[in-house]
C-alpha positions in Angstrom: 24.1 56.4 -82.2 21.5 54.2 -82.7 24.0 51.7 -81.5 24.7 53.5 -78.4 21.3 53.9 -76.9 20.0 50.6 -79.0 23.1 49.6 -76.5 21.6 51.6 -73.1 18.0 50.6 -74.4 19.2 46.5 -74.1 21.2 47.5 -70.1 17.8 49.0 -69.4 16.3 46.4 -70.0 18.6 43.7 -68.3 18.9 45.7 -65.1 14.6 46.2 -65.1 14.5 42.4 -65.4 17.5 42.1 -63.2 15.0 44.5 -60.6 12.3 42.1 -61.6 13.3 39.1 -60.8 15.4 40.5 -57.5 12.1 41.7 -56.5 10.3 38.5 -57.6 13.1 36.4 -55.4 12.8 38.9 -52.7 9.1 38.1 -52.5 10.1 34.3 -52.6 12.3 34.9 -50.0 9.9 36.1 -47.6 6.7 33.5 -48.3 10.0 30.9 -47.8 10.8 33.1 -44.6 6.8 33.0 -43.5 6.7 29.4 -44.5 9.3 29.1 -42.3 8.3 30.6 -39.4 5.3 28.5 -39.5 6.7 25.2 -39.8 8.7 26.3 -36.5 6.1 27.1 -34.6 4.2 23.6 -35.5 7.5 22.1 -34.3 7.7 24.0 -31.3 3.5 23.2 -31.0 4.5 19.2 -31.7 8.2 19.1 -29.2 5.8 20.5 -26.5 2.9 18.1 -27.5 5.5 15.7 -27.1 7.2 15.9 -24.2 3.6 16.2 -22.5 2.7 13.0 -24.1 6.0 11.2 -23.0 5.9 13.0 -19.4 2.5 11.3 -18.9 3.5 8.6 -20.1 5.9 8.4 -17.4 3.6 8.9 -14.3 2.0 6.0 -15.9 4.4 3.8 -16.3 5.3 5.3 -12.5 1.6 4.5 -11.4 1.8 0.9 -13.4 4.5 -0.2 -11.2 3.2 1.4 -8.0 0.0 -0.3 -8.7 1.8 -3.9 -9.1 3.4 -3.6 -6.1 0.6 -2.9 -4.2 -1.1 -5.2 -5.5 1.5 -7.9 -5.3 1.3 -6.5 -0.9 -1.9 -6.8 -1.1 -2.2 -11.2 -2.4 0.9 -12.0 0.0 -1.4 -10.4 2.7 -4.3 -12.1 1.9 -3.2 -14.8 1.5 -1.5 -14.3 4.9 -4.2 -13.5 7.0 -7.1 -15.3 4.4 -7.1 -18.2 7.0 -8.2 -15.6 9.7 -12.0 -16.5 9.9 -11.0 -20.0 10.4 -9.0 -19.7 13.4 -11.2 -17.7 15.4 -13.6 -20.5 14.9 -10.7 -22.8 15.8 -9.7 -21.0 18.5 -13.3 -21.4 20.6 -13.0 -25.4 20.0 -9.4 -24.8 22.0 -11.6 -22.9 24.7 -13.9 -25.2 25.0 -10.7 -28.1 25.6 -9.3 -26.1 28.4 -12.5 -26.1 30.6 -12.9 -29.9 29.8 -10.1 -30.2 31.4 -10.4 -27.9 34.0 -14.0 -29.7 34.9 -12.5 -33.5 33.9 -11.7 -35.6 37.9 -7.8 -36.3 37.9 -8.4 -39.8 38.8 -10.2 -40.1 34.3 -6.1 -40.6 33.5 -7.5 -42.3 30.3 -10.0 -39.3 29.3 -7.5 -36.4 30.0 -4.8 -37.7 28.5 -7.0 -38.3 24.8 -7.9 -34.7 25.4 -4.5 -33.9 25.7 -3.1 -35.0 22.5 -6.3 -33.5 20.8 -5.6 -30.6 22.2 -2.1 -30.4 21.3 -2.4 -31.1 18.0 -4.6 -28.5 17.3 -2.7 -26.3 19.2 0.6 -27.6 17.0 -1.9 -26.8 13.8 -2.5 -23.1 14.9 0.7 -22.4 15.4 2.2 -23.8 12.0 -0.2 -21.2 10.6 0.6 -18.5 12.3 -1.3 -18.4 15.4 -0.3 -18.1 18.8 -1.7 -17.3 22.2 -0.5 -14.0 24.1 1.6 -13.6 27.1 0.1 -10.2 28.6 -0.5 -11.5 32.6 1.3 -9.1 34.9 2.0 -6.9 32.3 1.3 -3.9 31.4 -3.2 -3.3 30.3 -2.7 -2.4 26.9 -6.5 -1.8 25.1 -5.1 -2.6 21.2 -4.5 -6.5 23.2 -6.9 -6.8 26.7 -10.3 -6.6 26.4 -10.6 -5.6 31.1 -13.7 -7.6 31.8 -13.1 -6.9 35.9 -11.1 -4.8 37.5 -9.9 -5.8 41.5 -7.7 -4.8 43.9 -4.1 -6.3 44.2 -1.8 -4.7 46.5 1.5 -7.1 44.9 1.0 -5.6 42.0 1.4 -2.3 40.7 -2.3 -0.9 39.3 -3.4 -0.9 35.6 -1.8 -4.4 35.9 -3.4 -7.8 34.3 -3.9 -10.2 37.3 -5.9 -12.4 35.5 -6.8 -14.0 32.1 -10.4 -14.7 31.6 -10.1 -15.8 28.3 -6.6 -16.4 26.5 -5.7 -13.4 23.3 -4.4 -14.5 20.6 -2.3 -13.2 17.3 -2.5 -14.1 13.8 1.2 -13.5 12.6 1.8 -10.0 14.0 -2.1 -8.8 13.9 -4.2 -9.2 17.1 -6.8 -11.8 15.7 -9.1 -12.2 19.2 -8.1 -10.1 22.5 -8.0 -11.5 25.9 -10.2 -11.4 28.2 -7.8 -9.6 31.5 -8.6 -8.4 35.0 -6.6 -5.8 35.7 -5.9 -4.6 38.9 -6.5 -0.6 40.0 -5.5 0.9 43.7 -7.3 0.4 46.7 -9.6 3.3 46.4 -10.7 2.6 43.2 -12.8 -1.2 44.6 -15.9 -0.1 45.8 
């Protein structure tokens, strides 16, 4: 019986050892599960951070493209209108020529021809740079294009029509460089 008792005791020790090992394995498994959960949480946080960083990167890239396009348009517009101040000053010279033509007697044709050549050259230079004259006489008065310097009754035209241009207006490409100064028709009852 001793053998059987020893055998049983051995089996019992083996069982206890197996139970201890299973308990240790279970404990290790629980620790690994906890560690896995922690790593999953870290991974989720890192994925969220990566998504936010990527989203911000895309936003910044769009903003960069927008700013690049805006800079290109601004530069293009600046090139188009950079000589606006010069053109305005040259228009005063053009006005002086026109007044000189009006004051020169017609028998002084040689002077008149010389002035006309200079006048046409100056006007061509301005046109080459996009400066063009407004055609407002006979049209409806537009306060964005004209300054009304006087009003007059004219039975031949409807009220609020430009009847005379006192000083010509000009465009620089599609922008009003200098508004025209005009006389506008009004109804008879307004003239007093």
